[in-house]
FIKOLZA-1660 file (N, C-alpha, C; in steps of 0.1 Angstrom, whole numbers, plus 5000, padded with zeros to 4 digits):
% residues 256
   i   px   py   pz ch aa at
   1 5010 4992 4998  A  M  N
   1 5001 4999 5000  A  M CA
   1 5009 5014 5002  A  M  C
   2 5005 5023 5007  A  I  N
   2 5013 5035 5002  A  I CA
   2 5024 5036 5016  A  I  C
   3 5037 5038 5011  A  D  N
   3 5049 5037 5019  A  D CA
   3 5047 5049 5016  A  D  C
   4 5052 5060 5030  A  G  N
   4 5053 5073 5027  A  G CA
   4 5071 5077 5027  A  G  C
   5 5075 5064 5032  A  S  N
   5 5089 5062 5033  A  S CA
   5 5095 5062 5021  A  S  C
   6 5090 5058 5011  A  A  N
   6 5098 5051 4995  A  A CA
   6 5103 5061 4990  A  A  C
   7 5111 5061 4983  A  P  N
   7 5118 5073 4971  A  P CA
   7 5108 5076 4966  A  P  C
   8 5106 5089 4963  A  L  N
   8 5099 5096 4952  A  L CA
   8 5105 5092 4936  A  L  C
   9 5101 5084 4926  A  V  N
   9 5111 5088 4915  A  V CA
   9 5112 5103 4911  A  V  C
  10 5127 5109 4912  A  P  N
  10 5126 5124 4908  A  P CA
  10 5119 5126 4894  A  P  C
  11 5107 5135 4894  A  L  N
  11 5103 5139 4882  A  L CA
  11 5098 5154 4878  A  L  C
  12 5107 5160 4881  A  P  N
  12 5112 5176 4878  A  P CA
  12 5101 5180 4868  A  P  C
  13 5095 5174 4857  A  K  N
  13 5090 5180 4847  A  K CA
  13 5074 5178 4849  A  K  C
  14 5074 5173 4860  A  A  N
  14 5062 5170 4860  A  A CA
  14 5045 5181 4863  A  A  C
  15 5038 5182 4854  A  L  N
  15 5027 5192 4858  A  L CA
  15 5010 5186 4859  A  L  C
  16 5008 5194 4873  A  L  N
  16 4994 5191 4878  A  L CA
  16 4983 5194 4869  A  L  C
  17 4975 5191 4863  A  L  N
  17 4967 5199 4858  A  L CA
  17 4948 5195 4860  A  L  C
  18 4941 5202 4864  A  I  N
  18 4931 5200 4872  A  I CA
  18 4915 5209 4861  A  I  C
  19 4912 5198 4856  A  P  N
  19 4900 5204 4847  A  P CA
  19 4890 5201 4853  A  P  C
  20 4883 5219 4851  A  A  N
  20 4871 5217 4863  A  A CA
  20 4859 5222 4848  A  A  C
  21 4851 5216 4848  A  R  N
  21 4838 5218 4841  A  R CA
  21 4829 5227 4850  A  R  C
  22 4822 5234 4841  A  M  N
  22 4809 5245 4852  A  M CA
  22 4795 5237 4851  A  M  C
  23 4794 5231 4837  A  A  N
  23 4780 5220 4837  A  A CA
  23 4780 5207 4846  A  A  C
  24 4774 5206 4855  A  S  N
  24 4771 5197 4864  A  S CA
  24 4757 5193 4865  A  S  C
  25 4750 5182 4861  A  T  N
  25 4736 5179 4860  A  T CA
  25 4732 5175 4877  A  T  C
  26 4739 5171 4885  A  R  N
  26 4733 5167 4896  A  R CA
  26 4740 5179 4907  A  R  C
  27 4749 5186 4902  A  L  N
  27 4756 5198 4915  A  L CA
  27 4755 5211 4905  A  L  C
  28 4746 5218 4900  A  P  N
  28 4752 5227 4891  A  P CA
  28 4762 5239 4897  A  P  C
  29 4773 5245 4887  A  G  N
  29 4779 5250 4895  A  G CA
  29 4795 5249 4902  A  G  C
  30 4792 5234 4904  A  K  N
  30 4797 5229 4914  A  K CA
  30 4814 5229 4914  A  K  C
  31 4821 5236 4906  A  P  N
  31 4834 5242 4911  A  P CA
  31 4836 5249 4917  A  P  C
  32 4825 5261 4920  A  L  N
  32 4824 5268 4927  A  L CA
  32 4820 5269 4940  A  L  C
  33 4812 5258 4945  A  A  N
  33 4806 5251 4951  A  A CA
  33 4816 5253 4965  A  A  C
  34 4807 5257 4978  A  D  N
  34 4813 5268 4990  A  D CA
  34 4824 5254 4995  A  D  C
  35 4832 5253 5000  A  L  N
  35 4839 5243 5010  A  L CA
  35 4848 5249 5021  A  L  C
  36 4842 5253 5032  A  C  N
  36 4844 5256 5042  A  C CA
  36 4856 5274 5039  A  C  C
  37 4844 5279 5036  A  G  N
  37 4844 5295 5026  A  G CA
  37 4856 5295 5019  A  G  C
  38 4860 5283 5007  A  V  N
  38 4868 5282 4995  A  V CA
  38 4858 5278 4983  A  V  C
  39 4859 5280 4971  A  P  N
  39 4852 5272 4960  A  P CA
  39 4861 5262 4964  A  P  C
  40 4850 5252 4960  A  M  N
  40 4858 5234 4957  A  M CA
  40 4872 5234 4950  A  M  C
  41 4872 5240 4934  A  I  N
  41 4882 5238 4929  A  I CA
  41 4892 5246 4933  A  I  C
  42 4894 5256 4940  A  V  N
  42 4905 5257 4952  A  V CA
  42 4909 5254 4954  A  V  C
  43 4900 5244 4964  A  Q  N
  43 4908 5232 4976  A  Q CA
  43 4914 5221 4967  A  Q  C
  44 4909 5221 4953  A  V  N
  44 4914 5212 4951  A  V CA
  44 4927 5214 4943  A  V  C
  45 4929 5227 4942  A  A  N
  45 4944 5234 4936  A  A CA
  45 4951 5234 4948  A  A  C
  46 4947 5232 4959  A  R  N
  46 4953 5235 4973  A  R CA
  46 4964 5221 4975  A  R  C
  47 4951 5208 4977  A  R  N
  47 4956 5193 4977  A  R CA
  47 4966 5191 4970  A  R  C
  48 4969 5195 4952  A  A  N
  48 4976 5190 4945  A  A CA
  48 4990 5199 4946  A  A  C
  49 4988 5211 4949  A  A  N
  49 5001 5222 4954  A  A CA
  49 5010 5213 4963  A  A  C
  50 4999 5212 4974  A  E  N
  50 5006 5202 4985  A  E CA
  50 5014 5193 4982  A  E  C
  51 5008 5186 4971  A  A  N
  51 5016 5171 4968  A  A CA
  51 5028 5178 4962  A  A  C
  52 5032 5188 4958  A  D  N
  52 5046 5192 4961  A  D CA
  52 5049 5186 4949  A  D  C
  53 5048 5181 4943  A  V  N
  53 5056 5176 4929  A  V CA
  53 5058 5181 4911  A  V  C
  54 5052 5188 4917  A  G  N
  54 5055 5201 4902  A  G CA
  54 5042 5214 4900  A  G  C
  55 5042 5220 4894  A  P  N
  55 5036 5235 4890  A  P CA
  55 5021 5228 4888  A  P  C
  56 5010 5236 4899  A  V  N
  56 4993 5230 4892  A  V CA
  56 4990 5243 4885  A  V  C
  57 4982 5239 4872  A  L  N
  57 4972 5246 4861  A  L CA
  57 4959 5237 4866  A  L  C
  58 4954 5250 4863  A  V  N
  58 4937 5249 4864  A  V CA
  58 4928 5247 4850  A  V  C
  59 4927 5240 4846  A  A  N
  59 4917 5241 4830  A  A CA
  59 4902 5243 4834  A  A  C
  60 4898 5257 4833  A  V  N
  60 4883 5260 4832  A  V CA
  60 4879 5261 4819  A  V  C
  61 4867 5263 4819  A  D  N
  61 4857 5266 4809  A  D CA
  61 4842 5280 4808  A  D  C
  62 4849 5283 4822  A  H  N
  62 4838 5293 4826  A  H CA
  62 4846 5307 4833  A  H  C
  63 4840 5320 4830  A  P  N
  63 4847 5328 4833  A  P CA
  63 4848 5330 4848  A  P  C
  64 4838 5331 4856  A  E  N
  64 4837 5329 4871  A  E CA
  64 4845 5322 4879  A  E  C
  65 4846 5309 4873  A  T  N
  65 4857 5297 4877  A  T CA
  65 4873 5305 4874  A  T  C
  66 4871 5312 4861  A  F  N
  66 4886 5315 4863  A  F CA
  66 4889 5323 4872  A  F  C
  67 4883 5332 4875  A  A  N
  67 4883 5346 4884  A  A CA
  67 4888 5341 4896  A  A  C
  68 4881 5330 4900  A  A  N
  68 4882 5327 4914  A  A CA
  68 4896 5319 4917  A  A  C
  69 4898 5312 4905  A  V  N
  69 4910 5302 4905  A  V CA
  69 4920 5314 4909  A  V  C
  70 4921 5320 4896  A  K  N
  70 4930 5334 4893  A  K CA
  70 4934 5344 4906  A  K  C
  71 4919 5344 4917  A  A  N
  71 4921 5357 4926  A  A CA
  71 4929 5346 4941  A  A  C
  72 4930 5333 4942  A  A  N
  72 4936 5320 4950  A  A CA
  72 4950 5322 4947  A  A  C
  73 4957 5326 4934  A  G  N
  73 4972 5329 4932  A  G CA
  73 4974 5315 4921  A  G  C
  74 4964 5309 4915  A  F  N
  74 4966 5294 4911  A  F CA
  74 4966 5299 4893  A  F  C
  75 4979 5291 4889  A  N  N
  75 4976 5292 4873  A  N CA
  75 4964 5288 4866  A  N  C
  76 4961 5293 4857  A  V  N
  76 4943 5293 4854  A  V CA
  76 4944 5290 4835  A  V  C
  77 4938 5284 4829  A  V  N
  77 4933 5288 4817  A  V CA
  77 4922 5283 4816  A  V  C
  78 4915 5290 4803  A  M  N
  78 4905 5289 4799  A  M CA
  78 4904 5282 4789  A  M  C
  79 4899 5270 4786  A  T  N
  79 4895 5263 4775  A  T CA
  79 4882 5263 4771  A  T  C
  80 4879 5253 4761  A  R  N
  80 4867 5255 4749  A  R CA
  80 4856 5247 4759  A  R  C
  81 4842 5250 4757  A  V  N
  81 4829 5239 4766  A  V CA
  81 4829 5228 4763  A  V  C
  82 4828 5226 4749  A  E  N
  82 4826 5214 4741  A  E CA
  82 4834 5203 4739  A  E  C
  83 4842 5204 4751  A  H  N
  83 4849 5192 4753  A  H CA
  83 4845 5179 4758  A  H  C
  84 4847 5166 4751  A  P  N
  84 4842 5158 4754  A  P CA
  84 4845 5151 4769  A  P  C
  85 4858 5152 4775  A  S  N
  85 4865 5147 4782  A  S CA
  85 4872 5156 4791  A  S  C
  86 4878 5152 4801  A  G  N
  86 4882 5160 4810  A  G CA
  86 4901 5158 4804  A  G  C
  87 4903 5147 4798  A  S  N
  87 4914 5142 4789  A  S CA
  87 4915 5156 4781  A  S  C
  88 4909 5154 4772  A  D  N
  88 4907 5167 4758  A  D CA
  88 4911 5181 4768  A  D  C
  89 4900 5185 4776  A  R  N
  89 4900 5199 4784  A  R CA
  89 4919 5200 4793  A  R  C
  90 4925 5191 4795  A  I  N
  90 4935 5192 4800  A  I CA
  90 4946 5191 4786  A  I  C
  91 4946 5183 4777  A  F  N
  91 4949 5184 4768  A  F CA
  91 4953 5198 4760  A  F  C
  92 4944 5207 4760  A  E  N
  92 4943 5219 4753  A  E CA
  92 4948 5227 4759  A  E  C
  93 4947 5228 4775  A  A  N
  93 4953 5235 4787  A  A CA
  93 4968 5235 4786  A  A  C
  94 4973 5218 4784  A  L  N
  94 4985 5219 4784  A  L CA
  94 4998 5226 4769  A  L  C
  95 4984 5226 4755  A  Q  N
  95 4989 5233 4746  A  Q CA
  95 4994 5245 4750  A  Q  C
  96 4982 5253 4756  A  G  N
  96 4986 5269 4754  A  G CA
  96 4998 5269 4767  A  G  C
  97 4998 5263 4774  A  F  N
  97 5004 5271 4791  A  F CA
  97 5022 5263 4784  A  F  C
  98 5023 5254 4778  A  D  N
  98 5036 5247 4778  A  D CA
  98 5039 5240 4765  A  D  C
  99 5035 5252 4751  A  P  N
  99 5039 5246 4741  A  P CA
  99 5050 5249 4739  A  P  C
 100 5063 5251 4747  A  A  N
 100 5077 5242 4741  A  A CA
 100 5078 5227 4749  A  A  C
 101 5068 5224 4754  A  G  N
 101 5073 5211 4757  A  G CA
 101 5081 5207 4771  A  G  C
 102 5082 5214 4778  A  E  N
 102 5089 5214 4789  A  E CA
 102 5082 5203 4804  A  E  C
 103 5073 5198 4802  A  A  N
 103 5066 5187 4810  A  A CA
 103 5065 5176 4801  A  A  C
 104 5072 5165 4810  A  D  N
 104 5070 5153 4806  A  D CA
 104 5062 5145 4808  A  D  C
 105 5059 5150 4822  A  V  N
 105 5048 5142 4826  A  V CA
 105 5040 5147 4833  A  V  C
 106 5024 5140 4829  A  I  N
 106 5011 5154 4833  A  I CA
 106 5001 5144 4842  A  I  C
 107 4997 5153 4852  A  V  N
 107 4991 5142 4864  A  V CA
 107 4977 5148 4863  A  V  C
 108 4966 5145 4857  A  N  N
 108 4956 5148 4857  A  N CA
 108 4945 5148 4869  A  N  C
 109 4943 5155 4881  A  V  N
 109 4937 5155 4891  A  V CA
 109 4923 5161 4886  A  V  C
 110 4910 5153 4894  A  Q  N
 110 4899 5150 4886  A  Q CA
 110 4898 5169 4895  A  Q  C
 111 4888 5173 4891  A  G  N
 111 4882 5189 4897  A  G CA
 111 4867 5188 4909  A  G  C
 112 4866 5176 4909  A  D  N
 112 4854 5174 4919  A  D CA
 112 4862 5163 4935  A  D  C
 113 4875 5165 4940  A  L  N
 113 4884 5159 4947  A  L CA
 113 4894 5163 4961  A  L  C
 114 4880 5173 4962  A  P  N
 114 4882 5187 4974  A  P CA
 114 4893 5179 4983  A  P  C
 115 4890 5163 4989  A  T  N
 115 4898 5159 5003  A  T CA
 115 4903 5151 5002  A  T  C
 116 4919 5149 4989  A  I  N
 116 4923 5141 4984  A  I CA
 116 4937 5144 4989  A  I  C
 117 4942 5130 4994  A  E  N
 117 4952 5131 5004  A  E CA
 117 4966 5139 4992  A  E  C
 118 4973 5147 4997  A  P  N
 118 4983 5145 4990  A  P CA
 118 4994 5139 4985  A  P  C
 119 4994 5125 4995  A  E  N
 119 5003 5111 4992  A  E CA
 119 5000 5107 4982  A  E  C
 120 4986 5107 4984  A  T  N
 120 4978 5099 4969  A  T CA
 120 4977 5104 4956  A  T  C
 121 4981 5119 4956  A  I  N
 121 4987 5122 4942  A  I CA
 121 4998 5116 4941  A  I  C
 122 5004 5118 4950  A  R  N
 122 5026 5114 4948  A  R CA
 122 5023 5100 4945  A  R  C
 123 5014 5093 4950  A  A  N
 123 5015 5076 4944  A  A CA
 123 5017 5079 4932  A  A  C
 124 5006 5082 4923  A  S  N
 124 5001 5082 4912  A  S CA
 124 5012 5080 4902  A  S  C
 125 5023 5083 4906  A  L  N
 125 5035 5089 4899  A  L CA
 125 5046 5075 4896  A  L  C
 126 5044 5070 4906  A  R  N
 126 5054 5059 4912  A  R CA
 126 5054 5046 4900  A  R  C
 127 5042 5041 4894  A  P  N
 127 5048 5034 4881  A  P CA
 127 5054 5039 4870  A  P  C
 128 5053 5050 4872  A  L  N
 128 5067 5057 4858  A  L CA
 128 5079 5055 4858  A  L  C
 129 5082 5050 4866  A  A  N
 129 5094 5044 4874  A  A CA
 129 5101 5033 4863  A  A  C
 130 5091 5027 4860  A  D  N
 130 5090 5019 4845  A  D CA
 130 5091 5027 4834  A  D  C
 131 5100 5024 4826  A  P  N
 131 5097 5035 4810  A  P CA
 131 5088 5027 4803  A  P  C
 132 5089 5014 4804  A  A  N
 132 5077 5012 4798  A  A CA
 132 5060 5011 4799  A  A  C
 133 5061 5020 4811  A  V  N
 133 5046 5021 4812  A  V CA
 133 5041 5035 4808  A  V  C
 134 5033 5036 4799  A  D  N
 134 5025 5048 4794  A  D CA
 134 5015 5057 4803  A  D  C
 135 5010 5051 4810  A  I  N
 135 5002 5061 4818  A  I CA
 135 5001 5051 4835  A  I  C
 136 4996 5059 4846  A  A  N
 136 4995 5053 4854  A  A CA
 136 4983 5057 4866  A  A  C
 137 4978 5053 4871  A  T  N
 137 4965 5053 4879  A  T CA
 137 4970 5048 4893  A  T  C
 138 4956 5048 4895  A  L  N
 138 4953 5041 4913  A  L CA
 138 4944 5032 4914  A  L  C
 139 4946 5022 4922  A  A  N
 139 4933 5011 4926  A  A CA
 139 4933 5013 4943  A  A  C
 140 4919 5009 4948  A  V  N
 140 4918 5005 4963  A  V CA
 140 4914 4990 4961  A  V  C
 141 4918 4983 4972  A  E  N
 141 4913 4969 4974  A  E CA
 141 4896 4973 4980  A  E  C
 142 4893 4967 4969  A  I  N
 142 4872 4969 4976  A  I CA
 142 4875 4957 4990  A  I  C
 143 4864 4965 5003  A  T  N
 143 4862 4962 5014  A  T CA
 143 4848 4957 5015  A  T  C
 144 4840 4967 5012  A  D  N
 144 4824 4966 5011  A  D CA
 144 4818 4953 5001  A  D  C
 145 4810 4948 5007  A  E  N
 145 4803 4936 4994  A  E CA
 145 4797 4942 4986  A  E  C
 146 4788 4955 4989  A  A  N
 146 4781 4960 4979  A  A CA
 146 4784 4965 4971  A  A  C
 147 4799 4973 4970  A  E  N
 147 4807 4978 4960  A  E CA
 147 4811 4970 4950  A  E  C
 148 4812 4953 4951  A  K  N
 148 4817 4949 4942  A  K CA
 148 4805 4947 4934  A  K  C
 149 4796 4946 4931  A  A  N
 149 4781 4946 4925  A  A CA
 149 4774 4954 4919  A  A  C
 150 4787 4969 4924  A  N  N
 150 4777 4983 4920  A  N CA
 150 4785 4986 4911  A  N  C
 151 4780 4991 4897  A  P  N
 151 4782 4995 4885  A  P CA
 151 4789 5003 4884  A  P  C
 152 4787 5015 4892  A  N  N
 152 4789 5032 4895  A  N CA
 152 4806 5027 4903  A  N  C
 153 4806 5015 4906  A  V  N
 153 4822 5010 4908  A  V CA
 153 4831 5007 4901  A  V  C
 154 4840 5016 4897  A  V  N
 154 4846 5007 4883  A  V CA
 154 4857 4997 4887  A  V  C
 155 4860 4988 4884  A  K  N
 155 4869 4977 4893  A  K CA
 155 4881 4979 4879  A  K  C
 156 4892 4975 4891  A  V  N
 156 4901 4971 4874  A  V CA
 156 4907 4961 4878  A  V  C
 157 4910 4951 4863  A  I  N
 157 4914 4939 4866  A  I CA
 157 4927 4943 4865  A  I  C
 158 4937 4937 4868  A  G  N
 158 4950 4935 4861  A  G CA
 158 4961 4925 4872  A  G  C
 159 4975 4922 4865  A  S  N
 159 4982 4910 4864  A  S CA
 159 4993 4918 4877  A  S  C
 160 4990 4913 4892  A  P  N
 160 5001 4916 4902  A  P CA
 160 5014 4917 4898  A  P  C
 161 5021 4931 4897  A  I  N
 161 5040 4932 4893  A  I CA
 161 5045 4933 4907  A  I  C
 162 5038 4934 4924  A  S  N
 162 5046 4939 4929  A  S CA
 162 5034 4942 4940  A  S  C
 163 5035 4942 4953  A  E  N
 163 5021 4941 4966  A  E CA
 163 5016 4952 4964  A  E  C
 164 5024 4963 4953  A  S  N
 164 5017 4978 4957  A  S CA
 164 5013 4981 4944  A  S  C
 165 5013 4971 4932  A  R  N
 165 5010 4976 4914  A  R CA
 165 5004 4964 4909  A  R  C
 166 4998 4974 4902  A  L  N
 166 4991 4962 4892  A  L CA
 166 4994 4963 4879  A  L  C
 167 4996 4956 4869  A  R  N
 167 4994 4961 4849  A  R CA
 167 4980 4955 4849  A  R  C
 168 4972 4969 4846  A  A  N
 168 4957 4970 4844  A  A CA
 168 4959 4962 4829  A  A  C
 169 4947 4950 4834  A  L  N
 169 4944 4944 4821  A  L CA
 169 4931 4948 4814  A  L  C
 170 4924 4951 4817  A  Y  N
 170 4912 4959 4817  A  Y CA
 170 4902 4963 4829  A  Y  C
 171 4893 4974 4825  A  F  N
 171 4888 4980 4837  A  F CA
 171 4873 4977 4835  A  F  C
 172 4862 4972 4842  A  T  N
 172 4846 4971 4844  A  T CA
 172 4839 4981 4852  A  T  C
 173 4829 4976 4852  A  R  N
 173 4817 4982 4857  A  R CA
 173 4811 4966 4865  A  R  C
 174 4816 4957 4859  A  A  N
 174 4810 4946 4860  A  A CA
 174 4816 4940 4872  A  A  C
 175 4812 4931 4881  A  T  N
 175 4822 4925 4890  A  T CA
 175 4835 4917 4888  A  T  C
 176 4844 4923 4886  A  A  N
 176 4853 4913 4882  A  A CA
 176 4865 4912 4886  A  A  C
 177 4879 4898 4887  A  P  N
 177 4875 4893 4881  A  P CA
 177 4867 4877 4888  A  P  C
 178 4863 4867 4881  A  Y  N
 178 4858 4856 4891  A  Y CA
 178 4863 4850 4898  A  Y  C
 179 4859 4846 4909  A  G  N
 179 4866 4838 4918  A  G CA
 179 4872 4839 4930  A  G  C
 180 4877 4833 4941  A  P  N
 180 4882 4835 4954  A  P CA
 180 4896 4850 4948  A  P  C
 181 4898 4861 4956  A  G  N
 181 4908 4870 4954  A  G CA
 181 4904 4885 4960  A  G  C
 182 4908 4895 4954  A  P  N
 182 4905 4906 4956  A  P CA
 182 4903 4913 4947  A  P  C
 183 4891 4925 4948  A  L  N
 183 4890 4930 4937  A  L CA
 183 4889 4944 4940  A  L  C
 184 4895 4952 4932  A  Y  N
 184 4900 4966 4930  A  Y CA
 184 4889 4976 4926  A  Y  C
 185 4887 4985 4934  A  H  N
 185 4882 5000 4929  A  H CA
 185 4893 5007 4919  A  H  C
 186 4889 5010 4909  A  H  N
 186 4895 5021 4903  A  H CA
 186 4895 5035 4903  A  H  C
 187 4904 5043 4906  A  I  N
 187 4904 5055 4911  A  I CA
 187 4909 5062 4899  A  I  C
 188 4902 5075 4894  A  G  N
 188 4906 5078 4885  A  G CA
 188 4910 5089 4884  A  G  C
 189 4927 5091 4889  A  L  N
 189 4933 5103 4888  A  L CA
 189 4947 5093 4881  A  L  C
 190 4948 5107 4870  A  Y  N
 190 4961 5094 4860  A  Y CA
 190 4974 5107 4857  A  Y  C
 191 4983 5099 4858  A  A  N
 191 4996 5103 4853  A  A CA
 191 5002 5098 4839  A  A  C
 192 5002 5109 4828  A  Y  N
 192 5005 5102 4818  A  Y CA
 192 5020 5108 4813  A  Y  C
 193 5022 5101 4804  A  R  N
 193 5036 5107 4795  A  R CA
 193 5029 5115 4788  A  R  C
 194 5041 5125 4784  A  R  N
 194 5032 5137 4775  A  R CA
 194 5028 5127 4763  A  R  C
 195 5039 5120 4757  A  A  N
 195 5035 5111 4743  A  A CA
 195 5021 5109 4748  A  A  C
 196 5024 5098 4754  A  A  N
 196 5009 5088 4756  A  A CA
 196 4995 5095 4757  A  A  C
 197 4994 5107 4764  A  L  N
 197 4983 5116 4764  A  L CA
 197 4980 5127 4749  A  L  C
 198 4992 5128 4740  A  T  N
 198 4990 5134 4727  A  T CA
 198 4986 5121 4719  A  T  C
 199 4991 5112 4721  A  R  N
 199 4984 5100 4714  A  R CA
 199 4971 5094 4718  A  R  C
 200 4966 5093 4732  A  F  N
 200 4960 5092 4735  A  F CA
 200 4946 5100 4733  A  F  C
 201 4949 5115 4728  A  V  N
 201 4934 5121 4725  A  V CA
 201 4936 5121 4709  A  V  C
 202 4946 5117 4703  A  T  N
 202 4941 5117 4690  A  T CA
 202 4933 5107 4685  A  T  C
 203 4933 5094 4694  A  L  N
 203 4923 5080 4691  A  L CA
 203 4912 5083 4688  A  L  C
 204 4905 5075 4679  A  P  N
 204 4888 5077 4683  A  P CA
 204 4882 5073 4698  A  P  C
 205 4872 5074 4702  A  P  N
 205 4865 5061 4712  A  P CA
 205 4867 5045 4707  A  P  C
 206 4869 5037 4714  A  S  N
 206 4868 5024 4712  A  S CA
 206 4862 5016 4709  A  S  C
 207 4860 5005 4708  A  P  N
 207 4848 4997 4708  A  P CA
 207 4840 4992 4724  A  P  C
 208 4852 4992 4732  A  L  N
 208 4850 4985 4746  A  L CA
 208 4846 4995 4758  A  L  C
 209 4852 5012 4752  A  E  N
 209 4849 5022 4759  A  E CA
 209 4839 5025 4759  A  E  C
 210 4832 5027 4744  A  E  N
 210 4816 5029 4742  A  E CA
 210 4809 5021 4746  A  E  C
 211 4811 5010 4750  A  R  N
 211 4803 4994 4759  A  R CA
 211 4804 4997 4773  A  R  C
 212 4812 5003 4775  A  E  N
 212 4816 5000 4795  A  E CA
 212 4814 5015 4796  A  E  C
 213 4815 5028 4788  A  K  N
 213 4815 5041 4792  A  K CA
 213 4829 5043 4800  A  K  C
 214 4837 5038 4794  A  L  N
 214 4850 5040 4801  A  L CA
 214 4862 5044 4793  A  L  C
 215 4867 5057 4796  A  E  N
 215 4878 5063 4783  A  E CA
 215 4885 5056 4785  A  E  C
 216 4893 5052 4798  A  Q  N
 216 4909 5044 4797  A  Q CA
 216 4912 5029 4788  A  Q  C
 217 4898 5028 4787  A  L  N
 217 4897 5012 4778  A  L CA
 217 4903 5014 4766  A  L  C
 218 4902 5027 4758  A  R  N
 218 4906 5035 4748  A  R CA
 218 4924 5035 4744  A  R  C
 219 4928 5036 4758  A  A  N
 219 4943 5033 4754  A  A CA
 219 4945 5017 4756  A  A  C
 220 4939 5011 4763  A  L  N
 220 4942 4994 4764  A  L CA
 220 4941 4993 4753  A  L  C
 221 4929 4991 4744  A  E  N
 221 4924 4987 4734  A  E CA
 221 4935 4992 4721  A  E  C
 222 4944 5002 4721  A  A  N
 222 4956 5010 4715  A  A CA
 222 4965 5005 4716  A  A  C
 223 4970 4996 4723  A  G  N
 223 4983 4986 4730  A  G CA
 223 4991 4994 4741  A  G  C
 224 4984 5009 4748  A  M  N
 224 4990 5013 4755  A  M CA
 224 4989 5006 4771  A  M  C
 225 5002 5009 4778  A  R  N
 225 5004 5002 4792  A  R CA
 225 4996 5010 4804  A  R  C
 226 4991 5007 4813  A  I  N
 226 4983 5014 4823  A  I CA
 226 4987 5001 4833  A  I  C
 227 4998 5013 4844  A  D  N
 227 4996 5002 4854  A  D CA
 227 4990 5013 4867  A  D  C
 228 4985 5006 4877  A  A  N
 228 4975 5008 4891  A  A CA
 228 4986 5008 4904  A  A  C
 229 4987 5019 4911  A  E  N
 229 4993 5019 4922  A  E CA
 229 4985 5017 4931  A  E  C
 230 4985 5006 4941  A  I  N
 230 4975 4999 4949  A  I CA
 230 4976 5012 4963  A  I  C
 231 4967 5019 4967  A  V  N
 231 4965 5026 4979  A  V CA
 231 4954 5025 4988  A  V  C
 232 4956 5027 4998  A  T  N
 232 4947 5023 5009  A  T CA
 232 4932 5031 5010  A  T  C
 233 4931 5045 5005  A  S  N
 233 4917 5047 5007  A  S CA
 233 4911 5056 4993  A  S  C
 234 4898 5056 4992  A  V  N
 234 4895 5060 4977  A  V CA
 234 4885 5073 4980  A  V  C
 235 4895 5084 4977  A  P  N
 235 4892 5098 4981  A  P CA
 235 4877 5104 4978  A  P  C
 236 4869 5114 4982  A  L  N
 236 4859 5114 4983  A  L CA
 236 4858 5122 4970  A  L  C
 237 4847 5121 4958  A  G  N
 237 4843 5125 4946  A  G CA
 237 4829 5131 4952  A  G  C
 238 4832 5140 4947  A  V  N
 238 4818 5156 4954  A  V CA
 238 4812 5153 4940  A  V  C
 239 4801 5148 4939  A  D  N
 239 4789 5146 4926  A  D CA
 239 4776 5149 4930  A  D  C
 240 4772 5150 4943  A  T  N
 240 4755 5157 4951  A  T CA
 240 4759 5163 4962  A  T  C
 241 4750 5171 4963  A  P  N
 241 4746 5181 4978  A  P CA
 241 4756 5170 4986  A  P  C
 242 4749 5157 4991  A  N  N
 242 4752 5149 4999  A  N CA
 242 4767 5145 4998  A  N  C
 243 4774 5147 4991  A  D  N
 243 4785 5145 4988  A  D CA
 243 4793 5158 4995  A  D  C
 244 4787 5170 4993  A  L  N
 244 4795 5183 4990  A  L CA
 244 4793 5188 5011  A  L  C
 245 4783 5180 5012  A  E  N
 245 4779 5178 5032  A  E CA
 245 4786 5177 5037  A  E  C
 246 4792 5163 5032  A  H  N
 246 4801 5152 5037  A  H CA
 246 4821 5158 5032  A  H  C
 247 4821 5167 5020  A  A  N
 247 4838 5168 5024  A  A CA
 247 4834 5183 5029  A  A  C
 248 4829 5191 5030  A  R  N
 248 4826 5200 5045  A  R CA
 248 4833 5198 5057  A  R  C
 249 4825 5186 5060  A  R  N
 249 4828 5179 5075  A  R CA
 249 4842 5174 5076  A  R  C
 250 4847 5173 5064  A  I  N
 250 4861 5166 5062  A  I CA
 250 4872 5173 5065  A  I  C
 251 4869 5185 5057  A  L  N
 251 4879 5194 5057  A  L CA
 251 4876 5206 5067  A  L  C
 252 4863 5201 5075  A  A  N
 252 4868 5212 5088  A  A CA
 252 4871 5208 5095  A  A  C
 253 4869 5191 5098  A  A  N
 253 4879 5187 5106  A  A CA
 253 4894 5186 5105  A  A  C
 254 4899 5188 5094  A  R  N
 254 4914 5191 5093  A  R CA
 254 4918 5204 5093  A  R  C
 255 4910 5216 5094  A  G  N
 255 4907 5226 5094  A  G CA
 255 4911 5235 5079  A  G  C
 256 4908 5226 5074  A  A  N
 256 4912 5234 5062  A  A CA
 256 4902 5247 5053  A  A  C
% end
């Protein structure tokens, strides 16, 4: 699991990119939702900065979000509204912010993870110590039996390559793999090599991606390698008013 004493592979050219989309059916205006007196997107940017692995850039699609992030002192760029995914949004932001290609690792931190631990973000970089890995992500062993059959809990199926790492073979909403043994909940935070992100956004949606509604399958179907670092807890994703209240309690307890 996460070993805080393990050395982090030096990645001086990493860039943490946070996509923020104003439109949300379940929680309208989500990036600006108040969390202990601070907009949620700013709380996420703070967690990313606390990870201390590289500069933080927020990619937004609305003037109010842009103003809130800028007022908080973070790098921010405006991107198009119509992007189909966060990956496309961060790629546009990357091109505008770093046209010279100085950043060679891009960490995509979802804009609705205001309570994520900085160490969890750092853990996502560890699989990139292996030059064969194109994309790194995170997983947590499922301990709640109900989650194993919940299609909203995405599972990563992978071959163990160490006690704390899986080589991803598939991602699914189904209960898998069959038989005794652990099941792993996929956490949708990605660390891309720049070349991998550039290739990924040029690929068309793949058959399994469209069937499972899971974007990461596009990379696997194209032969790209994804490794998942196993961590100990799932960060709270804020999608509903109840999630928002939960996040407020967590951050208040931390004094954030």
